[in-house]
N, C-alpha and C positions, 0 to 999 in steps of 0.2 A: 545412512552415511554412504557417500561416494567419495573415493579417494584414490589417488594415483600412487603407485610404488614402482621402484625399479625391480624389486624382487619380492614375491609373496611365497612364503614357505607354508605348506600344509602339513601340520604335525609339530607338536611342541615337545616331543621326546628328546632324548639325548642327541640323536643325529640332526634333527631339525633345528633345535636351538643352538647346537654347536656350529652348524652351517651359518646361521645368522650371525653368531658371535664372531666367526672367522671373517666373514665379509666385512664386518665393521672394524674389527681389530686391524685388518690388513688394508683398510681404507679403500677397499674395492667399491663399497657403497657408502654413502653419506648417512649420518644419523637421520632418522625419520623416513628413510627411503626403503627400509626393510620391514615387512610385515610378517607376523607369524600367526597363523590361524590355529587356535587351540580348542579342541572340543571339551577337554576337561583338564584342569590343572591339578598337580599333586598337592595334597594338604601339607601344611607345616607339621613336622613331627613333635611329639612331646620331648622335652629335654632329655629324659631318661629312656627314650624309646629304644627297643632292641633293633638289631640289623634287620632290614627287610629281607624277604626270601629271594628277591631278584638281585643277584650279584654279577659282576662282570670281571673277567680276567683281561686286563688291558696291556697291550704291547708297548714297547718303547716308542714306536711311531705314534701311537694314540696318545701317550703321555706328552710327547712333543707338540702334537696338534692342540691338545687342551691347554698347554702353556701358551701357545700363540693366541688362543681364545681368551686368555687371562682367567681361565677357569681353574687350572690345576692348583695354583697357590691358595685359592680360597676354599678348596674342599676341606671339610672337617677332618683333622688328622686321625680321629678315632674311627673314621669310615673308610680308611685306606690302609692296605697292608701290603708291603713289598715282600714277595716270596723269593727265596734264594735258590731253591732246588726243585727239580721235578723228577718223578719216578713213574715210568710207564711199564706195565708188564702184562703178559698174556695170561689167560686163565690156566693154561697148562704149564706156566713157568712160576717163578718166584721173584718177589721184589728184590732188586739189586742182586739177582742171581741169573740163572739160565732163563732165557726168554724175556729179559727185561732191558730197559734202556733208561739211563739216568743222565740228567743234565745238572750242572752246577755253575752258578754265575761266575765263580772264581776261575773256572776253566776258560771262560769267554772274555775275561777282563771287563766284565760288566758289574755294576753295583747290585743288580738283581736280575731276575728273569721276567719281571713284570709286576703288576699290582692287582690285587683283588680289591674291588671298589663296590660299595653298596650302590645299587642302581637308583634308589630314590634320592639319595644325597647327590649323586652325579647329575641327575635330571634337574633338581632344584637349583644347583649352582650354575648349570648351563643357562637355565632360564633367567636367573638373577643377573648373570653377567650380560646376557644379550639385551635385557631390558635396560640395564644401566649404561650400555654402550649406545643406546638410541633406537633400538627396534621397537616397533609398535605391536603390542600383543592384542590380538583380536579373538575374543571368545565367541565361538559359534560353530555351527556345523556346515560343512560344504554341501551345496545344493546343485550347482551347475558350473561348467567351464565352457566358455566360448572363446575361440581363437580366431583373430583375423590377421592381416598381414603385418600389423604394427604392434599388437598387444594381446593380452588375455583379459577377458571379463569374467570375474568370479562372482557367482551368486551364492549368498548364504541362506540358510533355512529360515532366517527371520526377515528376509526381504532386502537386506543390505547388498550393495554391489561394490566391488573393488576392481580396479584396473591395475595391471602390472605388465611390465615388459617381459618378465620371466616368472613362471610359476614352478616351484620345486615341490615335488611330491615326496614327502618324508613321513607318511602316515601309516607305515607298517605293512605287514603281510597281506592284510585285508584292505589295502589301499582304495579308498573311494576316489581319490584323485586319479589314480592309475586307471580305474574302471571308466571314469568320465572321459579320460583322454583316449580311450579305445585301445589300450595296449594290453595284449594277451600275455598269459604266462604259460610255462610248461613246468614239468616236474612230477613228483609223485609223493604220496604220504608214506611214512615209514612203518605204519601200523604199530608205532611205539608211543609211549608217553614218557616224558622226563619227570621223575619224582624229585622234588627239592625239599630240603629241610636243613636246619642247623643242628649239629650234634656235638656232644662232648665225648671225648675218647679217653680210654684209660692211659694210653701212651701219648706223649706230646707229638704234635705234627712236625716239629723241627723245621718250621718255615718252609715246608715242602708241599707241593701239589702232588697228590697221588692219583693215579688212574689205572684201573684194571679193566682189560677188555674181556668181557664175558660173552658167552654165546647169545644171550638175549640183548646185549647192548653194553656200552661202557659205563663204568661206575667211577666217579671222580670225587675226591675229597679236596676242597680248596681251603687253605689255611686262613683263619680269621685272627685279628689282633688279640682277642681275649683268650686264646688257646683252643677255642672251638674250631670246627671245620664246617664249611657249607658243602652239602652233599648234592650232587646231580647224578641221578641213577636212571639210565634209559632202559626200559623194559618193555616187552610186548604188552599190548593194551590189555589183554586178558589177565596177565600177571600183575599189571598195575592195579587193576580192579581188586584182585585178591589181596595184594599187599596193603592197599589203602583201607581195606576192611579189617585189618589186624589192629589190636590195641598197641599202645606205644611200646610196651615191653617186647611183644612178639615181633613188631616191625624192626626194632633195634637189633633183636637177635638175628633176623634174616639179613640185615645190613652188615652185621659183624661177620657172618658167614660168607656173604658175597665179597667182602673185602679181604677174605682169607686171614682175618685177624691182624692185618698190617698195623693197625693202630690200637689193637686190643679191643676190649668190650666197648660198645657204642651205646650212648644214652641220648635219646631225643630231647632237645630243649625247645623245639617249636612244633607246631602242627606240620603235617606233610601236605604239600600241594603238588598238583600235577598239570602238565600241559602237553598237548599233542605235538608230535614232531613231523616235519615235512621238508622235502626239498622243493624249492620253487624258484624260478628265475624268469624275469621279464624278457620277452622276445625282442623288445626295443627298449632303450633307455631314454630316448628323446623324441620329442615332436618339436616343430617350430614353436619357440616361446615356452617350452615345457621340458622338464627333466626329472628323472627318478633318482632317488638316493636310498641307501640303506636297505631295510627289509622290504620296502616297496619295490626294489629292484631285484633282491635276492634273499632267500632264506636258506640257511644251511643247518646241518646236524651240529649239535653243540659239542661233539666229541673232542674238538680241539679248541673250543672257546673263542672262535674267530669271528663270530657273527657281527658284534659291534665294531671290532677292529676293521673289518672290511668296510662297514658303513662309514667310519671316520676317515678311512682312506678315500672313499668316494668324495667326502667333503673337501679334503685336501686337493684332490685332482680338479674338482669343479672350481674351487677358488683360484687355482693356478691358471686354469683356462680362462675364466672370466677376467682375471687380472690382466690379461693380454688385450682386452677390449679397450679401444680409445675413448669410448663413451658408453654410459649405461644403456643407451638406446640400441646398442649392438648385442646386448645380453641374450636376446631371443634369436639371434642369427643362427640359421640351420647349420651352416658350415662350422661355426664356432662350437656349437653344442655337439656336433658329430665328433669333434676331437675328443671331448670327454667320453662319449659313448664308446668309441674305438678303444680308448685307453682302459677304461674301467670294466667294460663288458668282457674284454679278453682276459684281464686279470681275475675278475670274479668267476668267470666260467672255469678257469684253471683251478681255482680254489674249490668251487662247487664240485667239479669232477673228481678232484683228489680226495675231498672229504667223503663223497659218496662211495668212492672206491675203497677207502679205508673202512667205512662202515660195513660194506659188503664182505671185505676180506676178513674182518675180525668177528663178524657174526657167524654163527653156526659152530658145530662141534665135530666136524669131520676130522679124524685123527691125523690124516695126512696133511690137511691144510693147517691144522693147529701146530704141527711140527714145523711146517714151513714158516708160519708166523713167528714162532719162537726163535727159529734160526735167523730170520731176517732182523728181528730186534737186536739179537746178540751181535750180529755181523755189523750193524750200524754202530753199535757201541765200541767196536774194535777198530773203527775207521775214523780217527779224530777229525780229519778234514770234512768228511761227509756229515759227521755229527754236528760239527760247528756250523756248517751251512744250513742244516735243518733248524738249529737254534736261532741263527741270525734271520732266517726267513720268518720264523714265528714272531720274532721281536720286531719285524718290520724294518730291519737295518739294511737289507738288500732287496733287490727286485725293482720293479718299475714304480717307484714311489715319487711323490712330488719333491722337487728339489729342496724346498724350504723345510722338509721333514728329515733331511739327511744330516742335519746338525741340530744341536739344542737351540731352543728359541733364544737363550741368553747369548749364544755365540754368533747369531746371524746379524748382519748389518741391518740397521733400522729400515723399515718399509719407506719407500720414497713418498714424500708428502704430495698430495694432490689438491688442487683448488676445487672448491665447491661453490655453487653446484656445477657439475659437469654437464651442461646442456647446450 
C-alpha cells in the first residue's frame, strides 16, 4: 500500500490517538488525511474486568483537551473518579499536621482537583474516537523514515510505504521514530522502580489523594471509585526486588508501615507490578516535517503525576500551531514547527527540572534537610496565595497553555469551518 497523508502519527497510545482526534475535531485536518501507525492495539476488556494497574491523574487542562477530542463524555463512568482533596507530607511529619501540605477543591472554587482514570479505558476511547472521526489506523511496525524537502516517506516492516507532510513521533520513551530521526536524548536513570497495585484499606480514602515522601522515594495512594486505592510506591531497585519477593500479607504490612497507617491496615487486591524510573528529555523536538510528542520527547518522575498531562499539553500546543497554517502542505515547515519546539521544550524543561529537584530534595534522610523540607511544606500551607498558585499550576489553569484550553470546551465558540480539500 502506498498512500498520502497530511499527518502520520507513530504510536496509538493516549497521546498519539488524542493528537489525531484533536486535529480532526478542530478541523485542522480532513477525515482520511490523518494516519496512526499502531504496533499493537489494546484488547477489549471483559464486561466485569477489574481496573488495570495503569492509572493516570488527569488535570483540568487534560480534561478540557479530551472534551475537545470528543473523548471525555464517552469514557465509562466507572473508570473515572474525581478526587476532592490532596494531602502531601514528609516522612518526618504527620498527615495534616507539621510537615504536611493539604489542598481542597472547595478552597479553589473548583469542582475537584482532577480525575483518576484507568489507562486502558482512556486509550480505548481515544482510539475509538479518532477512528470514528476519520483517522486511518495502520497496524504495523516502523522500519524507516526518509525526509526530503516536501514530505516524509515512512517504510513499515511489511514493505508498505506511506507518504506524509508531517510525521509525529508519539511512540514512548523508547521511541523508534525518534531514533530514526536522529534525535538524541539526555537524562539519567533514578535507580528506582515504581511498584504499582490496587489495595483495600481499613479506613476510607475520603476522595483524597495521599502522598508521603520517604527517603527511598514517594508513596502515593490514589482514590478509586469502589473505595480502593491505586498505589504507586517508588523505591530503590534493590528494595523493589526484596518487596516483590514477599507474599501478599508481608507486602501489605510493609505498605501499611510505609504509609504511617494513614489509611489503616492495607490489603492487596491485585498482584504487584513494577517498572523502572528515569528522567529523559530529547535534545530537539523537531526536524523538518517531523515532531516529537509526549514520552518520546520527555519522561519524568511520577511523583507529581504530571507525565501524561505534559504530553496532552504538547498535543494542544501542536494543534494550535498547526491551526495557523493556511494549507496542510505547510505542516512540515521548519519555522512553523520551531514555534512548537520553543513553546513546549521550555515548558517541559521547567517541569523536568522542578520534578527532578523535588525528587532529590525529598530523597535521603539527613535530619537537617528533613527539617527544612517539613518547614517548607508547612510554610506553603500558611501562604494561601502561594498555595493557590501551586494548585492552579498543577491543574493546568495557569501558565503558558494553549488558548483553547483556558476555557471549557462547552464555553468556546465553535471552530471555524474550513472547506475541504485544502490543496
